[in-house]
N, CA, C and O atoms as CSV, one atom per row, in Angstrom:
chain,resi,resn,atom,element,x,y,z
A,1,MET,N,N,23.681,-38.268,-20.474
A,1,MET,CA,C,22.747,-38.258,-21.573
A,1,MET,C,C,22.674,-36.868,-22.172
A,1,MET,O,O,22.817,-35.870,-21.467
A,2,MET,N,N,22.458,-36.809,-23.442
A,2,MET,CA,C,22.346,-35.535,-24.120
A,2,MET,C,C,20.877,-35.196,-24.315
A,2,MET,O,O,20.094,-36.039,-24.753
A,3,GLU,N,N,20.499,-33.949,-23.986
A,3,GLU,CA,C,19.105,-33.546,-24.117
A,3,GLU,C,C,18.910,-32.827,-25.446
A,3,GLU,O,O,19.631,-31.880,-25.763
A,4,LEU,N,N,17.940,-33.280,-26.210
A,4,LEU,CA,C,17.614,-32.668,-27.495
A,4,LEU,C,C,16.158,-32.261,-27.489
A,4,LEU,O,O,15.268,-33.106,-27.397
A,5,TYR,N,N,15.911,-30.939,-27.590
A,5,TYR,CA,C,14.550,-30.426,-27.680
A,5,TYR,C,C,13.630,-30.972,-26.596
A,5,TYR,O,O,12.515,-31.407,-26.884
A,6,GLY,N,N,14.089,-30.951,-25.367
A,6,GLY,CA,C,13.255,-31.356,-24.251
A,6,GLY,C,C,13.178,-32.875,-24.089
A,6,GLY,O,O,12.523,-33.350,-23.161
A,7,LYS,N,N,13.819,-33.644,-24.954
A,7,LYS,CA,C,13.819,-35.103,-24.850
A,7,LYS,C,C,15.254,-35.558,-24.578
A,7,LYS,O,O,16.208,-34.964,-25.080
A,8,THR,N,N,15.389,-36.579,-23.805
A,8,THR,CA,C,16.716,-37.129,-23.578
A,8,THR,C,C,16.941,-38.255,-24.570
A,8,THR,O,O,16.004,-38.764,-25.183
A,9,GLU,N,N,18.166,-38.622,-24.710
A,9,GLU,CA,C,18.482,-39.709,-25.647
A,9,GLU,C,C,17.752,-40.986,-25.271
A,9,GLU,O,O,17.440,-41.812,-26.129
A,10,ALA,N,N,17.484,-41.141,-23.987
A,10,ALA,CA,C,16.816,-42.359,-23.548
A,10,ALA,C,C,15.321,-42.293,-23.824
A,10,ALA,O,O,14.602,-43.262,-23.581
A,11,GLY,N,N,14.843,-41.146,-24.336
A,11,GLY,CA,C,13.437,-41.038,-24.687
A,11,GLY,C,C,12.584,-40.441,-23.595
A,11,GLY,O,O,11.363,-40.380,-23.741
A,12,GLY,N,N,13.186,-39.994,-22.500
A,12,GLY,CA,C,12.421,-39.380,-21.426
A,12,GLY,C,C,12.026,-37.961,-21.789
A,12,GLY,O,O,12.463,-37.434,-22.813
A,13,SER,N,N,11.215,-37.349,-20.971
A,13,SER,CA,C,10.729,-36.000,-21.254
A,13,SER,C,C,11.733,-34.931,-20.879
A,13,SER,O,O,11.582,-33.782,-21.294
A,14,GLY,N,N,12.743,-35.265,-20.117
A,14,GLY,CA,C,13.719,-34.272,-19.688
A,14,GLY,C,C,13.286,-33.576,-18.414
A,14,GLY,O,O,14.022,-32.726,-17.912
A,15,ARG,N,N,12.129,-33.898,-17.874
A,15,ARG,CA,C,11.643,-33.288,-16.638
A,15,ARG,C,C,11.927,-34.222,-15.477
A,15,ARG,O,O,12.176,-35.414,-15.655
A,16,GLY,N,N,11.884,-33.658,-14.302
A,16,GLY,CA,C,12.137,-34.470,-13.119
A,16,GLY,C,C,13.581,-34.918,-13.130
A,16,GLY,O,O,14.417,-34.329,-13.816
A,17,GLY,N,N,13.865,-35.916,-12.404
A,17,GLY,CA,C,15.203,-36.468,-12.460
A,17,GLY,C,C,15.952,-36.278,-11.171
A,17,GLY,O,O,15.383,-35.948,-10.130
A,18,ASN,N,N,17.238,-36.496,-11.267
A,18,ASN,CA,C,18.109,-36.452,-10.118
A,18,ASN,C,C,18.795,-35.099,-10.072
A,18,ASN,O,O,19.609,-34.783,-10.940
A,19,VAL,N,N,18.471,-34.296,-9.064
A,19,VAL,CA,C,19.069,-32.975,-8.910
A,19,VAL,C,C,19.797,-32.946,-7.580
A,19,VAL,O,O,19.180,-33.043,-6.519
A,20,GLY,N,N,21.097,-32.815,-7.645
A,20,GLY,CA,C,21.890,-32.717,-6.412
A,20,GLY,C,C,21.735,-33.925,-5.528
A,20,GLY,O,O,21.793,-33.798,-4.305
A,21,GLY,N,N,21.540,-35.094,-6.102
A,21,GLY,CA,C,21.412,-36.298,-5.308
A,21,GLY,C,C,19.989,-36.578,-4.864
A,21,GLY,O,O,19.726,-37.644,-4.308
A,22,ALA,N,N,19.057,-35.652,-5.090
A,22,ALA,CA,C,17.663,-35.861,-4.708
A,22,ALA,C,C,16.814,-35.945,-5.964
A,22,ALA,O,O,17.045,-35.217,-6.929
A,23,VAL,N,N,15.867,-36.804,-5.949
A,23,VAL,CA,C,14.990,-36.953,-7.109
A,23,VAL,C,C,13.918,-35.883,-7.020
A,23,VAL,O,O,13.232,-35.772,-6.003
A,24,VAL,N,N,13.765,-35.082,-8.096
A,24,VAL,CA,C,12.790,-33.997,-8.142
A,24,VAL,C,C,11.712,-34.396,-9.131
A,24,VAL,O,O,12.010,-34.678,-10.292
A,25,SER,N,N,10.482,-34.423,-8.695
A,25,SER,CA,C,9.392,-34.827,-9.571
A,25,SER,C,C,8.754,-33.619,-10.231
A,25,SER,O,O,8.972,-32.481,-9.818
A,26,ASP,N,N,7.963,-33.881,-11.260
A,26,ASP,CA,C,7.232,-32.819,-11.951
A,26,ASP,C,C,6.266,-32.128,-10.997
A,26,ASP,O,O,6.073,-30.915,-11.078
A,27,ASP,N,N,5.658,-32.896,-10.090
A,27,ASP,CA,C,4.711,-32.332,-9.129
A,27,ASP,C,C,5.400,-31.346,-8.197
A,27,ASP,O,O,4.841,-30.300,-7.867
A,28,GLU,N,N,6.612,-31.680,-7.774
A,28,GLU,CA,C,7.352,-30.773,-6.889
A,28,GLU,C,C,7.725,-29.494,-7.622
A,28,GLU,O,O,7.657,-28.408,-7.046
A,29,ASP,N,N,8.121,-29.610,-8.893
A,29,ASP,CA,C,8.443,-28.427,-9.697
A,29,ASP,C,C,7.213,-27.536,-9.852
A,29,ASP,O,O,7.292,-26.323,-9.660
A,30,ALA,N,N,6.090,-28.135,-10.195
A,30,ALA,CA,C,4.852,-27.379,-10.384
A,30,ALA,C,C,4.415,-26.730,-9.080
A,30,ALA,O,O,3.951,-25.590,-9.069
A,31,SER,N,N,4.563,-27.455,-7.991
A,31,SER,CA,C,4.191,-26.933,-6.685
A,31,SER,C,C,5.048,-25.724,-6.319
A,31,SER,O,O,4.551,-24.731,-5.788
A,32,GLU,N,N,6.343,-25.826,-6.611
A,32,GLU,CA,C,7.254,-24.713,-6.325
A,32,GLU,C,C,6.902,-23.493,-7.169
A,32,GLU,O,O,6.929,-22.365,-6.675
A,33,VAL,N,N,6.575,-23.713,-8.428
A,33,VAL,CA,C,6.194,-22.612,-9.319
A,33,VAL,C,C,4.917,-21.948,-8.818
A,33,VAL,O,O,4.798,-20.723,-8.836
A,34,LYS,N,N,3.957,-22.765,-8.369
A,34,LYS,CA,C,2.701,-22.221,-7.838
A,34,LYS,C,C,2.952,-21.388,-6.594
A,34,LYS,O,O,2.346,-20.330,-6.421
A,35,LEU,N,N,3.841,-21.859,-5.724
A,35,LEU,CA,C,4.163,-21.102,-4.510
A,35,LEU,C,C,4.845,-19.785,-4.851
A,35,LEU,O,O,4.542,-18.751,-4.257
A,36,ASP,N,N,5.769,-19.826,-5.812
A,36,ASP,CA,C,6.435,-18.592,-6.249
A,36,ASP,C,C,5.423,-17.621,-6.833
A,36,ASP,O,O,5.465,-16.427,-6.536
A,37,TRP,N,N,4.518,-18.119,-7.657
A,37,TRP,CA,C,3.498,-17.274,-8.282
A,37,TRP,C,C,2.589,-16.685,-7.220
A,37,TRP,O,O,2.261,-15.499,-7.261
A,38,LYS,N,N,2.176,-17.525,-6.255
A,38,LYS,CA,C,1.306,-17.061,-5.173
A,38,LYS,C,C,2.003,-15.989,-4.337
A,38,LYS,O,O,1.397,-14.973,-3.994
A,39,ALA,N,N,3.263,-16.213,-4.012
A,39,ALA,CA,C,4.022,-15.235,-3.225
A,39,ALA,C,C,4.153,-13.924,-3.985
A,39,ALA,O,O,4.056,-12.846,-3.397
A,40,GLN,N,N,4.372,-14.015,-5.285
A,40,GLN,CA,C,4.492,-12.812,-6.111
A,40,GLN,C,C,3.165,-12.043,-6.141
A,40,GLN,O,O,3.155,-10.816,-6.040
A,41,LYS,N,N,2.058,-12.761,-6.277
A,41,LYS,CA,C,0.738,-12.124,-6.285
A,41,LYS,C,C,0.429,-11.489,-4.935
A,41,LYS,O,O,-0.136,-10.397,-4.873
A,42,GLU,N,N,0.796,-12.165,-3.865
A,42,GLU,CA,C,0.573,-11.603,-2.532
A,42,GLU,C,C,1.378,-10.327,-2.337
A,42,GLU,O,O,0.884,-9.363,-1.753
A,43,GLU,N,N,2.599,-10.317,-2.818
A,43,GLU,CA,C,3.448,-9.120,-2.714
A,43,GLU,C,C,2.867,-7.980,-3.537
A,43,GLU,O,O,2.853,-6.830,-3.097
A,44,GLN,N,N,2.386,-8.304,-4.739
A,44,GLN,CA,C,1.774,-7.271,-5.578
A,44,GLN,C,C,0.526,-6.705,-4.911
A,44,GLN,O,O,0.290,-5.498,-4.966
A,45,ALA,N,N,-0.273,-7.559,-4.283
A,45,ALA,CA,C,-1.481,-7.106,-3.583
A,45,ALA,C,C,-1.101,-6.218,-2.400
A,45,ALA,O,O,-1.752,-5.205,-2.147
A,46,ARG,N,N,-0.054,-6.597,-1.680
A,46,ARG,CA,C,0.406,-5.795,-0.537
A,46,ARG,C,C,0.860,-4.415,-0.995
A,46,ARG,O,O,0.560,-3.411,-0.349
A,47,ILE,N,N,1.579,-4.367,-2.103
A,47,ILE,CA,C,2.064,-3.089,-2.641
A,47,ILE,C,C,0.885,-2.233,-3.096
A,47,ILE,O,O,0.858,-1.029,-2.838
A,48,ARG,N,N,-0.093,-2.847,-3.776
A,48,ARG,CA,C,-1.282,-2.102,-4.222
A,48,ARG,C,C,-2.046,-1.533,-3.036
A,48,ARG,O,O,-2.489,-0.386,-3.073
A,49,LYS,N,N,-2.201,-2.335,-1.980
A,49,LYS,CA,C,-2.913,-1.866,-0.791
A,49,LYS,C,C,-2.182,-0.683,-0.164
A,49,LYS,O,O,-2.804,0.301,0.235
A,50,ARG,N,N,-0.872,-0.785,-0.080
A,50,ARG,CA,C,-0.077,0.302,0.495
A,50,ARG,C,C,-0.226,1.577,-0.341
A,50,ARG,O,O,-0.363,2.673,0.204
A,51,GLN,N,N,-0.199,1.424,-1.672
A,51,GLN,CA,C,-0.359,2.584,-2.551
A,51,GLN,C,C,-1.748,3.194,-2.404
A,51,GLN,O,O,-1.894,4.416,-2.389
A,52,ASN,N,N,-2.771,2.343,-2.294
A,52,ASN,CA,C,-4.134,2.842,-2.107
A,52,ASN,C,C,-4.278,3.563,-0.774
A,52,ASN,O,O,-4.895,4.625,-0.700
A,53,ASP,N,N,-3.706,2.985,0.279
A,53,ASP,CA,C,-3.748,3.627,1.594
A,53,ASP,C,C,-3.019,4.960,1.571
A,53,ASP,O,O,-3.468,5.927,2.187
A,54,LEU,N,N,-1.904,5.017,0.869
A,54,LEU,CA,C,-1.142,6.255,0.753
A,54,LEU,C,C,-1.977,7.320,0.037
A,54,LEU,O,O,-2.018,8.474,0.465
A,55,LYS,N,N,-2.636,6.931,-1.046
A,55,LYS,CA,C,-3.466,7.876,-1.812
A,55,LYS,C,C,-4.616,8.390,-0.952
A,55,LYS,O,O,-4.891,9.590,-0.941
A,56,LYS,N,N,-5.290,7.493,-0.230
A,56,LYS,CA,C,-6.392,7.903,0.646
A,56,LYS,C,C,-5.900,8.862,1.733
A,56,LYS,O,O,-6.565,9.847,2.052
A,57,THR,N,N,-4.742,8.564,2.287
A,57,THR,CA,C,-4.167,9.417,3.330
A,57,THR,C,C,-3.847,10.792,2.771
A,57,THR,O,O,-4.152,11.807,3.398
A,58,GLU,N,N,-3.232,10.831,1.593
A,58,GLU,CA,C,-2.911,12.116,0.961
A,58,GLU,C,C,-4.171,12.915,0.654
A,58,GLU,O,O,-4.197,14.132,0.837
A,59,ASP,N,N,-5.218,12.232,0.185
A,59,ASP,CA,C,-6.477,12.925,-0.115
A,59,ASP,C,C,-7.095,13.511,1.146
A,59,ASP,O,O,-7.575,14.644,1.138
A,60,GLU,N,N,-7.084,12.740,2.234
A,60,GLU,CA,C,-7.652,13.250,3.485
A,60,GLU,C,C,-6.829,14.417,4.020
A,60,GLU,O,O,-7.390,15.395,4.516
A,61,ILE,N,N,-5.517,14.322,3.925
A,61,ILE,CA,C,-4.656,15.430,4.361
A,61,ILE,C,C,-4.988,16.678,3.564
A,61,ILE,O,O,-5.111,17.766,4.126
A,62,HIS,N,N,-5.133,16.522,2.261
A,62,HIS,CA,C,-5.444,17.661,1.389
A,62,HIS,C,C,-6.768,18.317,1.795
A,62,HIS,O,O,-6.853,19.539,1.919
A,63,GLU,N,N,-7.793,17.495,1.998
A,63,GLU,CA,C,-9.105,18.026,2.384
A,63,GLU,C,C,-9.046,18.766,3.721
A,63,GLU,O,O,-9.623,19.843,3.869
A,64,LEU,N,N,-8.350,18.182,4.686
A,64,LEU,CA,C,-8.253,18.823,6.002
A,64,LEU,C,C,-7.443,20.122,5.940
A,64,LEU,O,O,-7.775,21.098,6.613
A,65,GLU,N,N,-6.384,20.126,5.131
A,65,GLU,CA,C,-5.595,21.350,4.989
A,65,GLU,C,C,-6.412,22.449,4.318
A,65,GLU,O,O,-6.300,23.621,4.678
A,66,LEU,N,N,-7.240,22.065,3.335
A,66,LEU,CA,C,-8.131,23.053,2.695
A,66,LEU,C,C,-9.111,23.633,3.708
A,66,LEU,O,O,-9.303,24.847,3.772
A,67,ARG,N,N,-9.729,22.761,4.495
A,67,ARG,CA,C,-10.690,23.227,5.490
A,67,ARG,C,C,-9.997,24.108,6.531
A,67,ARG,O,O,-10.566,25.110,6.964
A,68,ASP,N,N,-8.801,23.757,6.929
A,68,ASP,CA,C,-8.052,24.565,7.888
A,68,ASP,C,C,-7.808,25.966,7.321
A,68,ASP,O,O,-7.919,26.964,8.033
A,69,GLY,N,N,-7.479,26.023,6.049
A,69,GLY,CA,C,-7.285,27.317,5.391
A,69,GLY,C,C,-8.576,28.118,5.321
A,69,GLY,O,O,-8.570,29.335,5.501
A,70,GLU,N,N,-9.685,27.428,5.058
A,70,GLU,CA,C,-10.988,28.106,5.025
A,70,GLU,C,C,-11.314,28.710,6.389
A,70,GLU,O,O,-11.804,29.835,6.485
A,71,ILE,N,N,-11.033,27.943,7.435
A,71,ILE,CA,C,-11.288,28.442,8.788
A,71,ILE,C,C,-10.418,29.654,9.073
A,71,ILE,O,O,-10.891,30.621,9.671
A,72,ASP,N,N,-9.163,29.624,8.660
A,72,ASP,CA,C,-8.280,30.781,8.855
A,72,ASP,C,C,-8.872,32.020,8.186
A,72,ASP,O,O,-8.845,33.108,8.762
A,73,LEU,N,N,-9.404,31.864,6.985
A,73,LEU,CA,C,-10.031,32.994,6.292
A,73,LEU,C,C,-11.273,33.478,7.027
A,73,LEU,O,O,-11.500,34.681,7.150
A,74,LEU,N,N,-12.069,32.543,7.510
A,74,LEU,CA,C,-13.274,32.914,8.254
A,74,LEU,C,C,-12.916,33.699,9.516
A,74,LEU,O,O,-13.612,34.645,9.887
A,75,LEU,N,N,-11.840,33.304,10.162
A,75,LEU,CA,C,-11.444,33.966,11.405
A,75,LEU,C,C,-10.997,35.407,11.188
A,75,LEU,O,O,-10.916,36.179,12.144
A,76,THR,N,N,-10.706,35.774,9.950
A,76,THR,CA,C,-10.313,37.163,9.660
A,76,THR,C,C,-11.524,38.051,9.380
A,76,THR,O,O,-11.389,39.270,9.272
A,77,GLN,N,N,-12.703,37.445,9.262
A,77,GLN,CA,C,-13.913,38.224,8.966
A,77,GLN,C,C,-14.505,38.776,10.267
A,77,GLN,O,O,-14.643,38.065,11.263
A,78,GLU,N,N,-14.842,40.045,10.222
A,78,GLU,CA,C,-15.329,40.727,11.418
A,78,GLU,C,C,-16.589,40.077,11.988
A,78,GLU,O,O,-16.722,39.945,13.204
A,79,GLU,N,N,-17.508,39.672,11.122
A,79,GLU,CA,C,-18.750,39.052,11.627
A,79,GLU,C,C,-18.488,37.728,12.332
A,79,GLU,O,O,-19.319,37.274,13.118
A,80,VAL,N,N,-17.337,37.096,12.060
A,80,VAL,CA,C,-16.991,35.839,12.727
A,80,VAL,C,C,-16.214,36.125,14.005
A,80,VAL,O,O,-16.563,35.597,15.060
A,81,PHE,N,N,-15.163,36.951,13.938
A,81,PHE,CA,C,-14.352,37.144,15.143
A,81,PHE,C,C,-15.041,37.989,16.205
A,81,PHE,O,O,-14.542,38.087,17.327
A,82,THR,N,N,-16.164,38.595,15.881
A,82,THR,CA,C,-16.940,39.309,16.914
A,82,THR,C,C,-18.044,38.419,17.490
A,82,THR,O,O,-18.657,38.783,18.493
A,83,ASP,N,N,-18.305,37.279,16.887
A,83,ASP,CA,C,-19.322,36.329,17.363
A,83,ASP,C,C,-18.606,35.227,18.150
A,83,ASP,O,O,-18.018,34.314,17.571
A,84,VAL,N,N,-18.669,35.332,19.478
A,84,VAL,CA,C,-17.913,34.433,20.339
A,84,VAL,C,C,-18.303,32.968,20.126
A,84,VAL,O,O,-17.438,32.092,20.091
A,85,ALA,N,N,-19.591,32.706,19.985
A,85,ALA,CA,C,-20.043,31.321,19.802
A,85,ALA,C,C,-19.462,30.738,18.504
A,85,ALA,O,O,-18.958,29.616,18.490
A,86,ARG,N,N,-19.540,31.504,17.432
A,86,ARG,CA,C,-19.000,31.043,16.136
A,86,ARG,C,C,-17.480,30.895,16.222
A,86,ARG,O,O,-16.913,29.948,15.677
A,87,LEU,N,N,-16.834,31.818,16.898
A,87,LEU,CA,C,-15.386,31.777,17.068
A,87,LEU,C,C,-14.963,30.509,17.820
A,87,LEU,O,O,-13.994,29.852,17.439
A,88,MET,N,N,-15.685,30.174,18.875
A,88,MET,CA,C,-15.386,28.967,19.658
A,88,MET,C,C,-15.626,27.705,18.819
A,88,MET,O,O,-14.845,26.755,18.881
A,89,GLU,N,N,-16.686,27.704,18.052
A,89,GLU,CA,C,-17.002,26.561,17.191
A,89,GLU,C,C,-15.879,26.319,16.171
A,89,GLU,O,O,-15.421,25.191,15.991
A,90,LEU,N,N,-15.454,27.386,15.519
A,90,LEU,CA,C,-14.384,27.267,14.523
A,90,LEU,C,C,-13.058,26.878,15.165
A,90,LEU,O,O,-12.292,26.097,14.601
A,91,ASN,N,N,-12.795,27.425,16.343
A,91,ASN,CA,C,-11.562,27.087,17.054
A,91,ASN,C,C,-11.551,25.606,17.433
A,91,ASN,O,O,-10.527,24.934,17.316
A,92,HIS,N,N,-12.694,25.112,17.886
A,92,HIS,CA,C,-12.797,23.694,18.238
A,92,HIS,C,C,-12.576,22.817,16.992
A,92,HIS,O,O,-11.865,21.814,17.052
A,93,GLU,N,N,-13.185,23.200,15.881
A,93,GLU,CA,C,-12.995,22.451,14.633
A,93,GLU,C,C,-11.530,22.482,14.197
A,93,GLU,O,O,-10.988,21.470,13.752
A,94,LYS,N,N,-10.900,23.636,14.326
A,94,LYS,CA,C,-9.498,23.789,13.939
A,94,LYS,C,C,-8.595,22.898,14.798
A,94,LYS,O,O,-7.644,22.310,14.282
A,95,GLU,N,N,-8.875,22.793,16.080
A,95,GLU,CA,C,-8.093,21.920,16.959
A,95,GLU,C,C,-8.255,20.453,16.560
A,95,GLU,O,O,-7.285,19.695,16.558
A,96,GLY,N,N,-9.479,20.060,16.223
A,96,GLY,CA,C,-9.730,18.685,15.781
A,96,GLY,C,C,-8.988,18.378,14.488
A,96,GLY,O,O,-8.424,17.296,14.326
A,97,ILE,N,N,-8.994,19.330,13.580
A,97,ILE,CA,C,-8.269,19.156,12.311
A,97,ILE,C,C,-6.780,19.005,12.581
A,97,ILE,O,O,-6.124,18.143,11.995
A,98,SER,N,N,-6.250,19.833,13.458
A,98,SER,CA,C,-4.827,19.778,13.780
A,98,SER,C,C,-4.436,18.416,14.355
A,98,SER,O,O,-3.410,17.854,13.972
A,99,GLN,N,N,-5.238,17.889,15.264
A,99,GLN,CA,C,-4.951,16.585,15.859
A,99,GLN,C,C,-5.027,15.477,14.811
A,99,GLN,O,O,-4.178,14.586,14.780
A,100,ARG,N,N,-6.038,15.534,13.961
A,100,ARG,CA,C,-6.191,14.510,12.923
A,100,ARG,C,C,-5.022,14.573,11.939
A,100,ARG,O,O,-4.510,13.540,11.507
A,101,LEU,N,N,-4.607,15.784,11.590
A,101,LEU,CA,C,-3.486,15.939,10.663
A,101,LEU,C,C,-2.194,15.357,11.230
A,101,LEU,O,O,-1.410,14.754,10.497
A,102,GLU,N,N,-1.970,15.533,12.522
A,102,GLU,CA,C,-0.767,14.971,13.144
A,102,GLU,C,C,-0.715,13.462,12.938
A,102,GLU,O,O,0.321,12.912,12.566
A,103,GLY,N,N,-1.842,12.797,13.184
A,103,GLY,CA,C,-1.907,11.355,12.990
A,103,GLY,C,C,-1.731,10.970,11.534
A,103,GLY,O,O,-1.053,9.989,11.230
A,104,LEU,N,N,-2.336,11.732,10.628
A,104,LEU,CA,C,-2.222,11.438,9.199
A,104,LEU,C,C,-0.802,11.657,8.689
A,104,LEU,O,O,-0.324,10.903,7.842
A,105,TYR,N,N,-0.128,12.683,9.198
A,105,TYR,CA,C,1.259,12.912,8.780
A,105,TYR,C,C,2.145,11.741,9.193
A,105,TYR,O,O,3.016,11.322,8.431
A,106,SER,N,N,1.926,11.212,10.397
A,106,SER,CA,C,2.699,10.053,10.862
A,106,SER,C,C,2.410,8.836,9.984
A,106,SER,O,O,3.321,8.111,9.584
A,107,LEU,N,N,1.139,8.628,9.697
A,107,LEU,CA,C,0.752,7.502,8.838
A,107,LEU,C,C,1.348,7.661,7.452
A,107,LEU,O,O,1.841,6.694,6.873
A,108,TRP,N,N,1.309,8.860,6.923
A,108,TRP,CA,C,1.860,9.118,5.580
A,108,TRP,C,C,3.350,8.779,5.549
A,108,TRP,O,O,3.828,8.169,4.593
A,109,GLU,N,N,4.087,9.176,6.599
A,109,GLU,CA,C,5.529,8.874,6.649
A,109,GLU,C,C,5.781,7.369,6.613
A,109,GLU,O,O,6.704,6.911,5.939
A,110,LYS,N,N,4.963,6.593,7.338
A,110,LYS,CA,C,5.139,5.139,7.345
A,110,LYS,C,C,4.828,4.551,5.973
A,110,LYS,O,O,5.549,3.682,5.484
A,111,LEU,N,N,3.755,5.027,5.361
A,111,LEU,CA,C,3.340,4.477,4.063
A,111,LEU,C,C,4.268,4.886,2.933
A,111,LEU,O,O,4.417,4.152,1.956
A,112,ALA,N,N,4.890,6.045,3.056
A,112,ALA,CA,C,5.745,6.561,1.978
A,112,ALA,C,C,7.131,5.927,1.976
A,112,ALA,O,O,7.890,6.127,1.028
A,113,GLU,N,N,7.479,5.174,3.003
A,113,GLU,CA,C,8.814,4.542,3.070
A,113,GLU,C,C,9.003,3.521,1.998
A,113,GLU,O,O,10.063,2.902,1.915
């Protein structure tokens, strides 16, 4: 049969029919399109989430690196390096920042792939 403008010579709609020996209905076509659309939307959502997580990770890394630099500057000030309690407090904070950064760098590498 010859198809003209979505109609077959026999007057059918041109949809459905016999494909590869199997009859394909309009419902099956629509269902397949919906599944493809849903899968595409899920993939887009996954990519957006990954990008958002990457941005949050980069922002936290930036903030921690800034604070680490601030602590380094504080440690060069005489009133800080002569105050043992303050020195210990800053050193403890610096160690915590270092540990957190290690984890964030690993996470960033996974997200950036």
